[in-house]
MARBALUM-38543 format. One record per residue (C-alpha): residue number from 1; residue in one letter; chain; z, x, y. Coordinates in steps of 0.2 Angstrom, whole numbers. Layout:
// residues N
n_res_chain_Z_X_Y
NUM_a_A_Z_X_Y
...
***
This chain:
// residues 794
n_res_chain_Z_X_Y
1_x_A_69_194_-120
2_x_A_71_211_-112
3_x_A_58_218_-103
4_x_A_58_238_-102
5_x_A_56_242_-84
6_x_A_44_255_-89
7_x_A_34_241_-92
8_x_A_17_236_-81
9_x_A_18_222_-73
10_x_A_1_214_-82
11_x_A_10_216_-97
12_x_A_23_209_-90
13_x_A_11_194_-84
14_x_A_5_195_-100
15_x_A_20_194_-110
16_x_A_27_180_-98
17_x_A_9_170_-102
18_x_A_11_169_-121
19_x_A_30_166_-120
20_x_A_25_151_-109
21_x_A_17_143_-124
22_x_A_26_150_-136
23_x_A_43_146_-133
24_x_A_52_130_-128
25_x_A_56_126_-107
26_x_A_75_129_-109
27_x_A_71_147_-117
28_x_A_56_150_-106
29_x_A_65_146_-89
30_x_A_82_158_-95
31_x_A_68_174_-97
32_x_A_62_170_-83
33_x_A_80_169_-73
34_x_A_83_188_-81
35_x_A_66_195_-75
36_x_A_69_187_-57
37_x_A_86_197_-57
38_x_A_80_212_-68
39_x_A_64_217_-61
40_x_A_58_226_-43
41_x_A_49_216_-32
42_x_A_35_227_-37
43_x_A_31_220_-52
44_x_A_38_202_-47
45_x_A_22_203_-34
46_x_A_13_202_-49
47_x_A_18_185_-58
48_x_A_21_175_-42
49_x_A_5_169_-40
50_x_A_6_161_-59
51_x_A_22_156_-59
52_x_A_19_146_-46
53_x_A_5_138_-53
54_x_A_15_135_-69
55_x_A_28_126_-59
56_x_A_17_114_-48
57_x_A_0_115_-55
58_x_A_-16_122_-50
59_x_A_-23_117_-34
60_x_A_-40_108_-42
61_x_A_-28_94_-51
62_x_A_-34_101_-69
63_x_A_-14_108_-74
64_x_A_-1_100_-71
65_x_A_13_112_-73
66_x_A_29_108_-73
67_x_A_26_88_-69
68_x_A_38_85_-57
69_x_A_30_71_-50
70_x_A_35_64_-67
71_x_A_52_73_-75
72_x_A_65_59_-74
73_x_A_85_64_-77
74_x_A_85_48_-88
75_x_A_71_53_-97
76_x_A_72_69_-100
77_x_A_90_75_-95
78_x_A_88_91_-103
79_x_A_72_98_-94
80_x_A_77_89_-77
81_x_A_94_99_-76
82_x_A_84_116_-81
83_x_A_72_113_-69
84_x_A_82_107_-55
85_x_A_93_121_-55
86_x_A_78_133_-55
87_x_A_69_126_-40
88_x_A_86_124_-32
89_x_A_84_131_-12
90_x_A_98_142_-17
91_x_A_92_146_-36
92_x_A_82_157_-46
93_x_A_64_155_-40
94_x_A_69_153_-22
95_x_A_80_170_-24
96_x_A_59_178_-28
97_x_A_54_169_-14
98_x_A_67_178_-4
99_x_A_67_196_-15
100_x_A_46_197_-12
101_x_A_48_193_8
102_x_A_62_208_9
103_x_A_46_220_4
104_x_A_31_210_17
105_x_A_19_206_3
106_x_A_7_194_4
107_x_A_-3_180_-3
108_x_A_-22_173_-4
109_x_A_-23_153_-3
110_x_A_-40_147_-2
111_x_A_-44_138_13
112_x_A_-57_126_4
113_x_A_-38_118_-6
114_x_A_-32_116_15
115_x_A_-34_98_20
116_x_A_-50_90_29
117_x_A_-46_93_46
118_x_A_-40_111_43
119_x_A_-53_115_31
120_x_A_-66_112_43
121_x_A_-59_117_60
122_x_A_-58_135_52
123_x_A_-74_134_42
124_x_A_-83_132_61
125_x_A_-71_147_67
126_x_A_-59_137_76
127_x_A_-42_142_78
128_x_A_-30_125_71
129_x_A_-18_117_82
130_x_A_-3_120_73
131_x_A_5_138_74
132_x_A_7_138_53
133_x_A_-11_143_53
134_x_A_-13_158_67
135_x_A_-15_178_61
136_x_A_-17_172_44
137_x_A_-37_169_43
138_x_A_-43_181_30
139_x_A_-63_184_31
140_x_A_-70_186_14
141_x_A_-78_205_12
142_x_A_-96_207_13
143_x_A_-103_197_-3
144_x_A_-87_188_-5
145_x_A_-84_171_-6
146_x_A_-73_157_5
147_x_A_-61_161_15
148_x_A_-42_165_13
149_x_A_-25_161_20
150_x_A_-14_178_20
151_x_A_4_169_18
152_x_A_21_177_15
153_x_A_28_172_1
154_x_A_39_157_6
155_x_A_22_150_15
156_x_A_14_154_0
157_x_A_27_145_-11
158_x_A_31_130_-1
159_x_A_11_127_2
160_x_A_9_123_-16
161_x_A_26_113_-19
162_x_A_19_102_-1
163_x_A_1_102_-11
164_x_A_7_97_-29
165_x_A_10_78_-21
166_x_A_-7_77_-16
167_x_A_-17_87_-27
168_x_A_-12_81_-43
169_x_A_-22_66_-52
170_x_A_-11_49_-48
171_x_A_1_45_-62
172_x_A_-5_31_-74
173_x_A_-4_13_-71
174_x_A_3_11_-88
175_x_A_17_25_-82
176_x_A_31_17_-75
177_x_A_38_29_-65
178_x_A_52_26_-50
179_x_A_45_39_-36
180_x_A_64_44_-31
181_x_A_71_46_-46
182_x_A_59_60_-51
183_x_A_61_78_-49
184_x_A_50_82_-35
185_x_A_56_68_-24
186_x_A_74_76_-24
187_x_A_69_93_-23
188_x_A_58_88_-6
189_x_A_77_79_0
190_x_A_86_93_-7
191_x_A_73_104_3
192_x_A_73_96_20
193_x_A_90_97_19
194_x_A_94_114_16
195_x_A_82_118_28
196_x_A_85_105_41
197_x_A_103_102_41
198_x_A_112_88_49
199_x_A_130_99_48
200_x_A_132_119_54
201_x_A_114_131_53
202_x_A_104_136_41
203_x_A_110_145_26
204_x_A_106_162_24
205_x_A_92_168_11
206_x_A_103_175_-6
207_x_A_99_190_-13
208_x_A_97_190_-28
209_x_A_107_205_-31
210_x_A_126_208_-35
211_x_A_132_212_-18
212_x_A_128_195_-12
213_x_A_118_189_3
214_x_A_103_201_11
215_x_A_96_204_27
216_x_A_85_188_33
217_x_A_65_192_28
218_x_A_58_191_44
219_x_A_41_181_44
220_x_A_23_191_50
221_x_A_21_184_65
222_x_A_34_185_76
223_x_A_45_172_81
224_x_A_48_165_99
225_x_A_64_158_108
226_x_A_63_141_106
227_x_A_64_135_125
228_x_A_45_136_123
229_x_A_45_119_113
230_x_A_47_109_127
231_x_A_33_96_126
232_x_A_21_104_141
233_x_A_19_120_131
234_x_A_7_125_125
235_x_A_10_131_105
236_x_A_-4_145_105
237_x_A_5_153_120
238_x_A_20_152_110
239_x_A_15_159_96
240_x_A_2_174_106
241_x_A_15_178_119
242_x_A_27_194_113
243_x_A_46_191_116
244_x_A_56_205_113
245_x_A_73_197_115
246_x_A_69_190_97
247_x_A_79_205_85
248_x_A_93_203_96
249_x_A_96_184_94
250_x_A_101_181_72
251_x_A_98_163_74
252_x_A_83_168_82
253_x_A_80_174_67
254_x_A_83_163_56
255_x_A_77_147_60
256_x_A_57_151_56
257_x_A_61_146_39
258_x_A_65_126_44
259_x_A_50_127_55
260_x_A_38_133_42
261_x_A_45_120_29
262_x_A_39_107_44
263_x_A_24_113_46
264_x_A_19_113_28
265_x_A_27_96_25
266_x_A_19_87_41
267_x_A_1_98_38
268_x_A_0_92_19
269_x_A_6_75_21
270_x_A_-1_70_35
271_x_A_-13_80_45
272_x_A_-30_72_34
273_x_A_-37_64_48
274_x_A_-39_73_65
275_x_A_-42_63_82
276_x_A_-58_64_82
277_x_A_-62_56_63
278_x_A_-49_44_71
279_x_A_-60_40_84
280_x_A_-74_37_69
281_x_A_-63_26_61
282_x_A_-62_12_74
283_x_A_-83_7_68
284_x_A_-83_-4_53
285_x_A_-95_12_42
286_x_A_-81_24_42
287_x_A_-82_36_28
288_x_A_-65_38_21
289_x_A_-59_56_16
290_x_A_-46_55_9
291_x_A_-36_40_3
292_x_A_-17_39_2
293_x_A_-5_36_-15
294_x_A_10_24_-14
295_x_A_19_40_-20
296_x_A_12_48_-6
297_x_A_20_38_8
298_x_A_36_37_-3
299_x_A_39_54_1
300_x_A_30_54_18
301_x_A_47_38_22
302_x_A_58_52_14
303_x_A_53_65_28
304_x_A_55_53_42
305_x_A_71_47_37
306_x_A_76_65_37
307_x_A_70_70_54
308_x_A_76_57_64
309_x_A_94_60_56
310_x_A_90_78_59
311_x_A_86_75_77
312_x_A_101_61_80
313_x_A_112_75_76
314_x_A_114_85_92
315_x_A_127_86_100
316_x_A_130_73_116
317_x_A_129_85_129
318_x_A_117_95_122
319_x_A_104_76_119
320_x_A_96_75_134
321_x_A_82_87_140
322_x_A_92_88_158
323_x_A_107_96_152
324_x_A_96_110_143
325_x_A_102_130_146
326_x_A_98_145_140
327_x_A_115_145_128
328_x_A_109_132_118
329_x_A_106_139_100
330_x_A_88_139_93
331_x_A_92_126_79
332_x_A_96_115_94
333_x_A_81_115_103
334_x_A_72_114_86
335_x_A_81_97_83
336_x_A_76_90_98
337_x_A_56_95_98
338_x_A_54_93_82
339_x_A_48_75_80
340_x_A_39_75_96
341_x_A_31_90_95
342_x_A_25_93_76
343_x_A_26_73_67
344_x_A_21_61_79
345_x_A_2_64_83
346_x_A_-1_67_65
347_x_A_9_52_58
348_x_A_2_41_70
349_x_A_-17_42_65
350_x_A_-10_43_46
351_x_A_-3_27_49
352_x_A_-19_18_59
353_x_A_-29_24_44
354_x_A_-17_16_32
355_x_A_-15_0_41
356_x_A_-35_1_42
357_x_A_-40_4_25
358_x_A_-24_-1_14
359_x_A_-28_-14_0
360_x_A_-21_-32_6
361_x_A_-9_-32_-7
362_x_A_11_-27_-10
363_x_A_8_-10_-14
364_x_A_6_-10_7
365_x_A_25_-14_9
366_x_A_28_6_6
367_x_A_16_11_20
368_x_A_26_-4_30
369_x_A_41_5_26
370_x_A_38_20_31
371_x_A_32_12_49
372_x_A_46_5_51
373_x_A_58_19_47
374_x_A_50_29_62
375_x_A_53_13_73
376_x_A_70_13_72
377_x_A_78_31_75
378_x_A_96_23_77
379_x_A_98_18_59
380_x_A_99_35_56
381_x_A_110_40_70
382_x_A_129_47_65
383_x_A_135_35_81
384_x_A_130_20_70
385_x_A_140_3_77
386_x_A_150_-7_63
387_x_A_144_-23_61
388_x_A_150_-38_70
389_x_A_161_-51_59
390_x_A_146_-66_64
391_x_A_135_-56_55
392_x_A_124_-54_70
393_x_A_112_-39_75
394_x_A_118_-25_84
395_x_A_108_-24_101
396_x_A_98_-10_103
397_x_A_107_5_115
398_x_A_97_11_130
399_x_A_100_27_125
400_x_A_85_24_113
401_x_A_73_21_127
402_x_A_65_36_132
403_x_A_58_40_113
404_x_A_52_20_115
405_x_A_42_24_129
406_x_A_37_42_123
407_x_A_30_33_107
408_x_A_23_14_112
409_x_A_7_16_104
410_x_A_17_17_87
411_x_A_27_-1_92
412_x_A_13_-9_102
413_x_A_-4_-4_93
414_x_A_3_-1_76
415_x_A_11_-20_78
416_x_A_-5_-27_85
417_x_A_-12_-19_67
418_x_A_3_-29_58
419_x_A_-6_-44_67
420_x_A_-22_-42_60
421_x_A_-17_-38_41
422_x_A_-5_-52_39
423_x_A_-18_-65_47
424_x_A_-29_-59_31
425_x_A_-17_-60_16
426_x_A_-8_-74_7
427_x_A_8_-79_17
428_x_A_13_-90_1
429_x_A_14_-73_-9
430_x_A_33_-69_-10
431_x_A_29_-52_-6
432_x_A_16_-54_6
433_x_A_29_-67_15
434_x_A_44_-54_14
435_x_A_33_-40_22
436_x_A_30_-53_38
437_x_A_48_-56_38
438_x_A_53_-39_39
439_x_A_41_-34_56
440_x_A_46_-50_63
441_x_A_67_-46_60
442_x_A_61_-28_65
443_x_A_56_-31_80
444_x_A_69_-44_84
445_x_A_83_-34_88
446_x_A_92_-36_103
447_x_A_86_-27_119
448_x_A_71_-19_109
449_x_A_59_-31_115
450_x_A_64_-28_133
451_x_A_61_-10_132
452_x_A_46_-12_120
453_x_A_39_-21_138
454_x_A_49_-8_150
455_x_A_38_5_142
456_x_A_20_-6_145
457_x_A_24_-7_163
458_x_A_27_11_165
459_x_A_9_16_155
460_x_A_1_-3_164
461_x_A_8_9_181
462_x_A_-4_12_196
463_x_A_-7_32_198
464_x_A_-13_24_216
465_x_A_-1_43_224
466_x_A_-7_55_208
467_x_A_-20_65_214
468_x_A_-23_79_201
469_x_A_-25_60_187
470_x_A_-37_52_199
471_x_A_-53_58_186
472_x_A_-44_47_172
473_x_A_-53_28_167
474_x_A_-42_15_160
475_x_A_-45_-1_158
476_x_A_-33_-16_155
477_x_A_-37_-31_146
478_x_A_-27_-43_148
479_x_A_-9_-45_154
480_x_A_4_-56_160
481_x_A_14_-43_168
482_x_A_17_-45_187
483_x_A_11_-31_199
484_x_A_21_-15_201
485_x_A_23_-4_218
486_x_A_13_11_219
487_x_A_27_23_211
488_x_A_24_35_199
489_x_A_41_39_189
490_x_A_42_53_179
491_x_A_45_41_166
492_x_A_28_35_167
493_x_A_21_50_168
494_x_A_27_53_149
495_x_A_21_37_143
496_x_A_3_39_151
497_x_A_3_55_142
498_x_A_9_48_125
499_x_A_-6_36_127
500_x_A_-19_48_134
501_x_A_-15_61_122
502_x_A_-18_48_105
503_x_A_-30_35_110
504_x_A_-39_47_124
505_x_A_-42_45_142
506_x_A_-55_32_141
507_x_A_-44_22_129
508_x_A_-44_2_131
509_x_A_-29_-6_130
510_x_A_-20_-22_124
511_x_A_-3_-24_128
512_x_A_8_-31_113
513_x_A_15_-45_129
514_x_A_-3_-51_135
515_x_A_-12_-66_129
516_x_A_-23_-59_118
517_x_A_-9_-52_107
518_x_A_0_-71_108
519_x_A_-16_-80_104
520_x_A_-16_-68_89
521_x_A_4_-73_88
522_x_A_2_-92_88
523_x_A_-11_-90_72
524_x_A_0_-83_62
525_x_A_14_-94_67
526_x_A_1_-109_63
527_x_A_-1_-99_46
528_x_A_16_-96_40
529_x_A_19_-116_44
530_x_A_4_-119_32
531_x_A_9_-107_19
532_x_A_26_-114_20
533_x_A_17_-131_17
534_x_A_6_-122_6
535_x_A_21_-117_-5
536_x_A_29_-133_-9
537_x_A_11_-140_-16
538_x_A_10_-126_-29
539_x_A_29_-130_-33
540_x_A_27_-150_-35
541_x_A_10_-148_-42
542_x_A_9_-133_-55
543_x_A_29_-132_-58
544_x_A_33_-148_-63
545_x_A_38_-152_-82
546_x_A_27_-137_-88
547_x_A_32_-136_-105
548_x_A_25_-156_-107
549_x_A_11_-153_-97
550_x_A_5_-138_-108
551_x_A_8_-145_-123
552_x_A_-2_-162_-119
553_x_A_-14_-152_-112
554_x_A_-14_-141_-128
555_x_A_-16_-159_-139
556_x_A_-32_-163_-128
557_x_A_-22_-178_-119
558_x_A_-21_-169_-102
559_x_A_-30_-166_-88
560_x_A_-42_-151_-96
561_x_A_-52_-148_-79
562_x_A_-49_-132_-75
563_x_A_-48_-137_-55
564_x_A_-34_-148_-55
565_x_A_-21_-137_-53
566_x_A_-21_-124_-38
567_x_A_-25_-106_-40
568_x_A_-12_-94_-47
569_x_A_-2_-84_-37
570_x_A_15_-76_-38
571_x_A_23_-92_-37
572_x_A_18_-98_-53
573_x_A_24_-83_-63
574_x_A_42_-84_-54
575_x_A_44_-103_-52
576_x_A_57_-113_-40
577_x_A_66_-96_-35
578_x_A_53_-89_-29
579_x_A_45_-102_-19
580_x_A_64_-105_-11
581_x_A_62_-86_-7
582_x_A_44_-88_2
583_x_A_51_-102_10
584_x_A_67_-93_18
585_x_A_56_-79_23
586_x_A_43_-89_31
587_x_A_55_-97_42
588_x_A_65_-83_47
589_x_A_49_-74_53
590_x_A_43_-89_63
591_x_A_60_-89_72
592_x_A_60_-70_73
593_x_A_43_-70_83
594_x_A_47_-87_93
595_x_A_63_-76_99
596_x_A_48_-60_100
597_x_A_36_-70_112
598_x_A_48_-82_119
599_x_A_39_-96_110
600_x_A_45_-114_116
601_x_A_47_-126_100
602_x_A_36_-139_106
603_x_A_24_-126_104
604_x_A_27_-124_86
605_x_A_28_-141_84
606_x_A_11_-145_91
607_x_A_5_-131_80
608_x_A_14_-141_65
609_x_A_4_-156_71
610_x_A_-11_-148_73
611_x_A_-13_-142_55
612_x_A_-10_-160_49
613_x_A_-11_-164_31
614_x_A_-19_-159_17
615_x_A_-22_-174_8
616_x_A_-31_-190_16
617_x_A_-24_-206_17
618_x_A_-31_-208_-2
619_x_A_-19_-194_-7
620_x_A_-39_-186_-14
621_x_A_-38_-165_-8
622_x_A_-50_-164_9
623_x_A_-62_-152_7
624_x_A_-61_-135_18
625_x_A_-62_-132_36
626_x_A_-84_-131_37
627_x_A_-97_-130_48
628_x_A_-113_-139_46
629_x_A_-128_-128_45
630_x_A_-145_-127_38
631_x_A_-142_-123_22
632_x_A_-127_-134_19
633_x_A_-108_-131_24
634_x_A_-103_-115_32
635_x_A_-83_-109_29
636_x_A_-74_-106_42
637_x_A_-62_-91_45
638_x_A_-48_-106_43
639_x_A_-56_-114_29
640_x_A_-58_-98_19
641_x_A_-38_-96_23
642_x_A_-36_-114_14
643_x_A_-45_-110_-2
644_x_A_-39_-90_-4
645_x_A_-21_-100_-2
646_x_A_-26_-113_-13
647_x_A_-22_-127_3
648_x_A_-41_-134_-2
649_x_A_-54_-134_-11
650_x_A_-71_-140_-15
651_x_A_-74_-154_-32
652_x_A_-84_-143_-42
653_x_A_-89_-151_-59
654_x_A_-100_-146_-74
655_x_A_-117_-152_-72
656_x_A_-127_-141_-85
657_x_A_-131_-144_-103
658_x_A_-114_-150_-111
659_x_A_-119_-141_-127
660_x_A_-118_-127_-119
661_x_A_-100_-126_-104
662_x_A_-91_-112_-109
663_x_A_-80_-113_-122
664_x_A_-60_-124_-117
665_x_A_-45_-116_-121
666_x_A_-43_-130_-131
667_x_A_-56_-126_-145
668_x_A_-59_-115_-155
669_x_A_-70_-103_-153
670_x_A_-79_-96_-169
671_x_A_-78_-115_-176
672_x_A_-88_-121_-161
673_x_A_-102_-107_-163
674_x_A_-103_-115_-180
675_x_A_-105_-131_-177
676_x_A_-117_-129_-164
677_x_A_-129_-117_-174
678_x_A_-128_-130_-186
679_x_A_-132_-146_-178
680_x_A_-146_-135_-166
681_x_A_-153_-133_-185
682_x_A_-152_-153_-190
683_x_A_-157_-157_-171
684_x_A_-172_-143_-176
685_x_A_-176_-152_-192
686_x_A_-177_-169_-189
687_x_A_-180_-171_-169
688_x_A_-196_-181_-169
689_x_A_-185_-194_-183
690_x_A_-169_-194_-172
691_x_A_-184_-198_-157
692_x_A_-191_-214_-168
693_x_A_-174_-222_-169
694_x_A_-168_-219_-153
695_x_A_-184_-230_-146
696_x_A_-182_-244_-159
697_x_A_-176_-260_-150
698_x_A_-164_-268_-160
699_x_A_-145_-266_-165
700_x_A_-152_-249_-174
701_x_A_-158_-242_-159
702_x_A_-145_-245_-151
703_x_A_-134_-240_-163
704_x_A_-143_-221_-162
705_x_A_-144_-219_-144
706_x_A_-125_-222_-143
707_x_A_-122_-207_-154
708_x_A_-139_-196_-150
709_x_A_-140_-195_-131
710_x_A_-130_-190_-120
711_x_A_-128_-198_-100
712_x_A_-141_-195_-88
713_x_A_-138_-182_-77
714_x_A_-140_-191_-63
715_x_A_-125_-206_-71
716_x_A_-112_-191_-66
717_x_A_-102_-189_-52
718_x_A_-115_-175_-44
719_x_A_-104_-171_-30
720_x_A_-110_-159_-16
721_x_A_-101_-153_1
722_x_A_-117_-159_11
723_x_A_-118_-176_4
724_x_A_-125_-184_-13
725_x_A_-142_-177_-17
726_x_A_-155_-184_-27
727_x_A_-155_-174_-41
728_x_A_-165_-177_-55
729_x_A_-162_-173_-73
730_x_A_-169_-160_-85
731_x_A_-178_-172_-101
732_x_A_-167_-169_-117
733_x_A_-172_-179_-131
734_x_A_-158_-188_-146
735_x_A_-149_-174_-152
736_x_A_-135_-170_-165
737_x_A_-117_-166_-156
738_x_A_-104_-158_-168
739_x_A_-95_-152_-154
740_x_A_-81_-162_-154
741_x_A_-74_-155_-172
742_x_A_-71_-138_-165
743_x_A_-57_-145_-153
744_x_A_-41_-144_-159
745_x_A_-34_-161_-155
746_x_A_-49_-169_-165
747_x_A_-42_-156_-181
748_x_A_-22_-159_-177
749_x_A_-28_-181_-178
750_x_A_-37_-176_-192
751_x_A_-22_-168_-201
752_x_A_-10_-181_-195
753_x_A_-18_-196_-202
754_x_A_-24_-186_-220
755_x_A_-2_-185_-220
756_x_A_0_-201_-215
757_x_A_-10_-207_-228
758_x_A_-2_-197_-241
759_x_A_14_-205_-238
760_x_A_7_-220_-245
761_x_A_0_-215_-260
762_x_A_-19_-213_-253
763_x_A_-29_-200_-258
764_x_A_-41_-188_-248
765_x_A_-56_-193_-251
766_x_A_-52_-213_-249
767_x_A_-45_-207_-235
768_x_A_-61_-200_-229
769_x_A_-70_-216_-232
770_x_A_-58_-226_-224
771_x_A_-58_-216_-210
772_x_A_-77_-217_-209
773_x_A_-75_-236_-211
774_x_A_-63_-237_-196
775_x_A_-76_-225_-186
776_x_A_-92_-235_-190
777_x_A_-82_-252_-184
778_x_A_-77_-243_-167
779_x_A_-96_-238_-166
780_x_A_-102_-256_-167
781_x_A_-89_-264_-157
782_x_A_-95_-249_-142
783_x_A_-112_-250_-145
784_x_A_-111_-270_-141
785_x_A_-101_-266_-126
786_x_A_-115_-253_-119
787_x_A_-129_-263_-122
788_x_A_-121_-279_-115
789_x_A_-117_-265_-100
790_x_A_-134_-261_-97
791_x_A_-137_-280_-96
792_x_A_-129_-286_-84
793_x_A_-135_-268_-71
794_x_A_-151_-277_-73
***
């Protein structure tokens, strides 16, 4: 495809739009590469917004663009390879960005498409905290509609790229796509590795001209020295101050792309809940404004893992703030400040929302692993220690104590939130048991518990000698920690600043190692022990001889009570191997909890004894744990847990009209309904005659009563949790019931009888007569036995 250089940009855009419909994907990308190479920035400026939208989709989610979230190399290798090459950090699309960046073009981005807190802040004429939005808000002209941000090409591209993760509709459940194999996920990883390098510096922007690299396009917002990334410096001051030394420092001139990328990702993916909204979320009536998806969480986890590797790539002599000097490069300063300055607060609020609102199912594993990845920056440090030969977990180094102290709430308060979730989940499920095991294993790492406890001690230090902080009011609910001398260290100040900035100065903090949390841990340990017993019970009852039991049930000889087995869960689907895994996860989790909270063996043994046996001395299952109320029994939280996990249940029997009971799995649906209509017609037609026959006092009356009447409701086992109650049986006259003929068992027995009769040369008619005769003899005998039993009762 060749475009004359004299063509107007509008014609170029129209041609590309037409080609996007008529040409295959590979040809379109080839044409775009040639257009980017041949056309000047003035003409490319007109196609840039359309091209970005055609790739990443529209902000309202109507247009899906290239659908990078579903594009996989193993499914569509050709399209995947072309798209990844085109969107690579050194590919044609980024060359177009830099080409437009050099000319200082601006593009309007609607404020209405920004995350909720940012949009609300701008619409209220309040500048957001993030410097990403400073000097970019464009007010509409007279009569105009909506606010816009004036973004440079790099910002505009990254805004669309980041928002495409959440603006597009979630992938359908029927489409099984592994997120880590998708083009979008891999592009995020490539952009992070390129702009936040763990080795070396950020590569300079490439030019599309044959001459090689072009001068670095500068952002409109003046870049600032990175010494201002100190934890106690205002971001707003950093961006409104005038720095004259920037142009003299090429490294500072280049680092703005790395900073912009990180801020865009954090703002678009994490900043959906403000601190004020987080406070409102503590109310049970809080209304959710944004619900993240599992795919969203997995991408955020990728960001956090890379940020840890990025921050841990600091040289040993530069890792500590005390060794900071003016000779430190801006990139090194950025590595030190990236996580605490840009990520910590928004991630904490994001995690709090997920812990409080995510469904109680196995999909929470994605949130859990994201949280655990953030808690373990040492896993992504370059100086990883070799695993010891005895497979013992290595101790967490003291060098990580500042990180733990400055992220104390991430460890303590979110751990308590996880405990509350775990107490409400089905721990018999292997997936849920695995999550409890994972958390317990992470927190049981040697020396980690001691450092968390030290952080709490620093936070709880009194503030008697700091006059300028006497206005803070703090409530301590409980703690077993001993009192400390009234000396406030710098570490104590950092911990207090962290907690107050996230929870407010009047927060109510519950120590992780205090009595309240210890009580929750003991409850969890009790439920873990109970879940282990439940898993074994389910295995013994539901997994034993499944083929034989299901065959007998099909024939009608086995039990047909739907309540005779525990409710189905993951164990029924996965079998004995799942039972083994569940027991292993729970056993190890219990041991880890014992180590973390220093639980004694006697305490755990006492919990096991307190559970008791789920069955009484007669082998019958006990009722769930209840208390007696005015209207009967009321389930306690333990009783609800017992029912959910199948440990105990109420004995429930069908007490209604037997003719109207639900069709069973061993019955033919259409045949049962046809027989019901037939028997109903007969009963309506001969109701009087059947009543007269059943009222006789001779043998014929007894014979008819045996066949035409059902047992009185009062004669059946009518159970109530409170006790037996006197229930009057509704008056039902004699009636014919043919429902037994709709059973697979009855039909199979008839077929077997005819087959055996044919072996003895007995025809169908003769066989039918013999069957009728045999049943009459059986019915006469049963009638005599029934009448004799009634006489003995009298």
